[in-house]
TORTOR-900345 format. One line per 2 residues: number of its first residue (from 1); their letters; for each residue x, y, z of N, C-alpha, C. Coordinates in steps of 0.02 Angstrom, whole numbers, padded with zeros to 5 digits, always signed. Layout:
# residues N
NUM	A	X Y Z X Y Z X Y Z ~ ...
# end
This chain:
# residues 143
1	MS	+00042 -00058 +00000 +00000 +00000 +00000 +00045 +00062 +00000 ~ +00028 +00110 -00040 +00066 +00172 -00043 +00038 +00222 +00008
3	LG	+00080 +00269 +00028 +00057 +00321 +00074 -00001 +00360 +00045 ~ -00001 +00370 -00021 -00054 +00407 -00053 -00122 +00374 -00049
5	SL	-00123 +00308 -00039 -00187 +00274 -00036 -00214 +00266 +00035 ~ -00177 +00290 +00084 -00201 +00284 +00154 -00268 +00318 +00165
7	HY	-00280 +00373 +00130 -00342 +00409 +00141 -00404 +00369 +00122 ~ -00395 +00315 +00085 -00452 +00272 +00068 -00472 +00227 +00127
9	YF	-00427 +00217 +00173 -00438 +00171 +00228 -00459 +00205 +00293 ~ -00446 +00270 +00299 -00460 +00306 +00361 -00498 +00370 +00345
11	ED	-00546 +00385 +00387 -00587 +00446 +00379 -00544 +00509 +00381 ~ -00498 +00510 +00430 -00457 +00570 +00440 -00394 +00550 +00477
13	KD	-00351 +00599 +00491 -00288 +00584 +00523 -00297 +00559 +00595 ~ -00350 +00581 +00629 -00364 +00556 +00696 -00378 +00481 +00695
15	EL	-00416 +00459 +00647 -00432 +00387 +00642 -00368 +00347 +00628 ~ -00325 +00373 +00586 -00261 +00340 +00572 -00218 +00337 +00635
17	LI	-00215 +00392 +00671 -00176 +00395 +00733 -00203 +00345 +00784 ~ -00269 +00343 +00792 -00300 +00296 +00838 -00283 +00224 +00818
19	YC	-00288 +00209 +00755 -00272 +00142 +00731 -00200 +00123 +00748 ~ -00154 +00169 +00734 -00083 +00155 +00745 -00068 +00145 +00819
21	VR	-00095 +00188 +00861 -00082 +00182 +00933 -00114 +00118 +00961 ~ -00173 +00102 +00938 -00207 +00041 +00960 -00164 -00020 +00942
23	QY	-00139 -00022 +00881 -00097 -00078 +00859 -00032 -00081 +00900 ~ -00001 -00023 +00910 +00062 -00023 +00947 +00051 -00046 +01019
25	KS	+00002 -00019 +01052 -00008 -00036 +01123 -00027 -00110 +01131 ~ -00060 -00138 +01083 -00075 -00209 +01085 -00010 -00249 +01082
27	EF	+00034 -00230 +01036 +00100 -00264 +01031 +00142 -00252 +01093 ~ +00139 -00191 +01119 +00176 -00173 +01180 +00155 -00219 +01237
29	AK	+00090 -00228 +01247 +00066 -00271 +01301 +00090 -00343 +01292 ~ +00092 -00366 +01230 +00117 -00434 +01216 +00191 -00440 +01233
31	II	+00229 -00389 +01216 +00302 -00389 +01230 +00314 -00391 +01305 ~ +00278 -00349 +01342 +00288 -00347 +01414 +00266 -00413 +01446
33	SA	+00210 -00440 +01424 +00186 -00504 +01450 +00236 -00560 +01434 ~ +00263 -00560 +01375 +00311 -00611 +01355 +00375 -00607 +01397
35	SV	+00391 -00547 +01421 +00453 -00539 +01459 +00451 -00577 +01525 ~ +00392 -00592 +01550 +00387 -00627 +01614 +00363 -00699 +01606
37	SG	+00352 -00719 +01545 +00327 -00786 +01531 +00376 -00839 +01558 ~ +00351 -00886 +01594 +00391 -00940 +01620 +00429 -00924 +01684
39	IS	+00422 -00864 +01710 +00456 -00845 +01772 +00406 -00853 +01829 ~ +00427 -00886 +01883 +00382 -00897 +01939 +00401 -00857 +02002
41	NP	+00464 -00838 +02008 +00487 -00801 +02066 +00461 -00729 +02062 ~ +00424 -00706 +02113 +00394 -00638 +02111 +00445 -00582 +02100
43	DR	+00503 -00587 +02132 +00554 -00534 +02123 +00581 -00534 +02052 ~ +00591 -00593 +02024 +00615 -00597 +01955 +00562 -00573 +01905
45	IK	+00499 -00587 +01920 +00445 -00563 +01878 +00446 -00486 +01877 ~ +00450 -00456 +01936 +00450 -00383 +01941 +00510 -00354 +01903
47	TA	+00568 -00384 +01911 +00628 -00359 +01877 +00621 -00365 +01802 ~ +00599 -00423 +01778 +00591 -00433 +01706 +00539 -00385 +01677
49	FC	+00485 -00377 +01712 +00430 -00332 +01691 +00456 -00261 +01686 ~ +00490 -00238 +01737 +00516 -00169 +01739 +00571 -00158 +01688
51	TA	+00613 -00208 +01678 +00666 -00202 +01627 +00635 -00196 +01558 ~ +00584 -00237 +01544 +00551 -00233 +01479 +00518 -00165 +01469
53	LA	+00486 -00138 +01520 +00457 -00071 +01515 +00512 -00020 +01500 ~ +00566 -00024 +01537 +00621 +00024 +01528 +00651 +00019 +01457
55	ET	+00658 -00041 +01432 +00686 -00049 +01365 +00643 -00015 +01313 ~ +00577 -00017 +01322 +00534 +00015 +01272 +00539 +00091 +01274
57	IS	+00557 +00118 +01332 +00568 +00190 +01335 +00627 +00208 +01290 ~ +00679 +00167 +01292 +00738 +00180 +01251 +00726 +00168 +01177
59	TE	+00686 +00118 +01161 +00680 +00098 +01091 +00617 +00123 +01056 ~ +00566 +00141 +01094 +00502 +00158 +01063 +00471 +00222 +01091
61	AE	+00513 +00269 +01108 +00490 +00331 +01140 +00439 +00368 +01098 ~ +00450 +00372 +01033 +00404 +00410 +00990 +00334 +00379 +00990
63	LH	+00331 +00314 +00991 +00265 +00281 +00993 +00230 +00292 +01059 ~ +00268 +00291 +01113 +00239 +00305 +01178 +00213 +00377 +01181
65	RL	+00249 +00422 +01150 +00226 +00492 +01148 +00158 +00497 +01114 ~ +00146 +00459 +01063 +00081 +00459 +01030 +00026 +00437 +01078
67	WY	+00041 +00387 +01119 -00008 +00364 +01168 -00025 +00420 +01216 ~ +00025 +00452 +01243 +00012 +00506 +01290 -00024 +00565 +01256
69	DI	-00010 +00576 +01193 -00044 +00629 +01156 -00118 +00613 +01149 ~ -00134 +00552 +01130 -00204 +00532 +01123 -00239 +00534 +01191
71	RN	-00205 +00511 +01241 -00235 +00510 +01308 -00252 +00581 +01331 ~ -00206 +00627 +01320 -00219 +00697 +01338 -00274 +00727 +01294
73	QA	-00273 +00710 +01230 -00324 +00736 +01185 -00394 +00712 +01205 ~ -00399 +00654 +01235 -00464 +00628 +01257 -00496 +00672 +01310
75	LF	-00456 +00713 +01343 -00484 +00760 +01392 -00523 +00816 +01357 ~ -00510 +00826 +01293 -00541 +00881 +01255 -00586 +00858 +01198
77	DQ	-00575 +00797 +01175 -00611 +00773 +01116 -00638 +00703 +01130 ~ -00703 +00697 +01132 -00736 +00633 +01147 -00719 +00578 +01098
79	AF	-00697 +00595 +01039 -00680 +00544 +00989 -00624 +00498 +01013 ~ -00583 +00523 +01058 -00526 +00483 +01082 -00542 +00442 +01144
81	VP	-00597 +00457 +01177 -00613 +00424 +01240 -00619 +00348 +01234 ~ -00656 +00321 +01185 -00662 +00248 +01181 -00595 +00212 +01173
83	VV	-00551 +00237 +01132 -00487 +00203 +01123 -00443 +00210 +01185 ~ -00447 +00267 +01218 -00409 +00275 +01280 -00434 +00226 +01333
85	DE	-00500 +00221 +01339 -00528 +00173 +01387 -00506 +00102 +01370 ~ -00509 +00085 +01307 -00490 +00017 +01284 -00416 +00003 +01300
87	IE	-00373 +00049 +01283 -00301 +00039 +01294 -00285 +00039 +01368 ~ -00315 +00083 +01406 -00300 +00084 +01478 -00323 +00019 +01511
89	EQ	-00379 -00009 +01488 -00401 -00074 +01515 -00349 -00127 +01499 ~ -00323 -00126 +01439 -00271 -00173 +01419 -00208 -00165 +01462
91	LI	-00190 -00103 +01475 -00130 -00090 +01516 -00141 -00110 +01589 ~ -00200 -00100 +01614 -00216 -00122 +01682 -00211 -00198 +01687
93	EM	-00239 -00232 +01638 -00235 -00306 +01637 -00164 -00331 +01628 ~ -00122 -00290 +01598 -00052 -00308 +01589 -00016 -00315 +01657
95	MN	-00047 -00290 +01710 -00018 -00294 +01777 -00026 -00363 +01809 ~ -00061 -00408 +01776 -00076 -00474 +01804 -00016 -00512 +01833
97	PI	+00042 -00510 +01803 +00097 -00548 +01832 +00119 -00523 +01901 ~ +00101 -00460 +01917 +00124 -00431 +01980 +00067 -00423 +02030
99	AS	+00007 -00412 +02006 -00051 -00402 +02050 -00110 -00442 +02022 ~ -00151 -00468 +02067 -00208 -00508 +02044 -00275 -00475 +02054
101	ER	-00283 -00437 +02107 -00348 -00405 +02120 -00354 -00341 +02079 ~ -00415 -00326 +02058 -00427 -00269 +02014 -00400 -00203 +02043
103	KA	-00416 -00188 +02106 -00393 -00125 +02135 -00317 -00122 +02138 ~ -00286 -00177 +02154 -00212 -00179 +02157 -00183 -00168 +02087
105	KE	-00214 -00196 +02036 -00189 -00186 +01967 -00197 -00113 +01947 ~ -00254 -00083 +01965 -00265 -00013 +01947 -00213 +00033 +01981
107	LL	-00202 +00021 +02045 -00153 +00062 +02081 -00082 +00052 +02054 ~ -00066 -00010 +02038 +00000 -00024 +02009 +00007 +00010 +01942
109	YL	-00044 +00006 +01901 -00043 +00040 +01836 -00031 +00115 +01846 ~ -00065 +00145 +01892 -00057 +00217 +01904 +00014 +00234 +01926
111	RF	+00042 +00193 +01969 +00111 +00206 +01991 +00161 +00197 +01934 ~ +00152 +00143 +01896 +00196 +00132 +01838 +00188 +00189 +01788
113	DG	+00127 +00208 +01775 +00114 +00259 +01725 +00150 +00324 +01742 ~ +00147 +00345 +01804 +00180 +00406 +01825 +00256 +00401 +01816
115	AF	+00284 +00347 +01839 +00357 +00337 +01833 +00377 +00330 +01760 ~ +00338 +00293 +01722 +00353 +00282 +01651 +00351 +00348 +01613
117	RY	+00299 +00388 +01624 +00293 +00452 +01589 +00351 +00498 +01607 ~ +00370 +00498 +01670 +00426 +00540 +01692 +00491 +00518 +01657
119	LL	+00504 +00454 +01655 +00564 +00428 +01622 +00562 +00441 +01547 ~ +00503 +00435 +01518 +00495 +00450 +01447 +00509 +00523 +01433
121	QL	+00483 +00567 +01475 +00495 +00639 +01467 +00570 +00654 +01470 ~ +00604 +00624 +01517 +00677 +00634 +01521 +00711 +00610 +01457
123	SV	+00689 +00554 +01432 +00719 +00525 +01372 +00709 +00569 +01311 ~ +00647 +00591 +01300 +00633 +00630 +01240 +00660 +00702 +01244
125	SG	+00676 +00724 +01304 +00703 +00792 +01312 +00780 +00791 +01314 ~ +00809 +00734 +01296 +00882 +00731 +01291 +00918 +00717 +01356
127	RP	+00881 +00693 +01406 +00911 +00677 +01471 +00896 +00605 +01491 ~ +00908 +00558 +01446 +00888 +00488 +01460 +00927 +00459 +01518
129	RE	+00895 +00414 +01553 +00927 +00376 +01606 +00952 +00310 +01577 ~ +01000 +00281 +01610 +01025 +00215 +01590 +00971 +00163 +01604
131	LE	+00973 +00108 +01568 +00924 +00055 +01575 +00918 +00032 +01648 ~ +00974 +00021 +01680 +00973 -00003 +01749 +00938 +00046 +01796
133	EM	+00951 +00110 +01786 +00920 +00161 +01829 +00844 +00164 +01816 ~ +00825 +00161 +01752 +00753 +00161 +01737 +00719 +00100 +01767
135	TE	+00752 +00043 +01763 +00724 -00018 +01792 +00714 -00010 +01867 ~ +00763 +00018 +01900 +00758 +00028 +01973 +00702 +00077 +01991
137	VL	+00695 +00130 +01952 +00640 +00178 +01965 +00573 +00143 +01957 ~ +00566 +00104 +01904 +00503 +00068 +01893 +00490 +00015 +01947
139	KA	+00543 -00019 +01969 +00535 -00067 +02023 +00512 -00032 +02087 ~ +00540 +00026 +02101 +00520 +00064 +02160 +00447 +00085 +02154
141	AA	+00426 +00103 +02094 +00355 +00122 +02084 +00309 +00062 +02097 ~ +00334 +00003 +02080 +00294 -00058 +02090 +00285 -00075 +02164
143	G	+00330 -00049 +02205 +00324 -00061 +02277 +00359 -00123 +02299
# end
């Protein structure tokens, strides 16, 4: 498919953006889940989970920025609310290896999200942290 034919598949650029972020976050959740597959020790699960999160800050910062852009835009434009709700539900469920109860998963997601966004901001503003430091920050957020 050529770039010129994209307009046949999407109503507008917002629909294209939503599609791309939805696809990326779905893959992101699979990558993070795969990082802990086969690990049974809780401390090792947390370390592997946090390391995988940190690695994506280094390798996929621009895609994460799109997620935060859509999420912020949902505060102003109802068109983005359904996809934000869908993705946030997916991200909350991604907490399963570390937390099992719904409230615990939600709180864990909120803590990770704050730390993740902070580390992402440092990275995109030219002040990236080393992988080990990002992992430790995320582990601290996990409690």
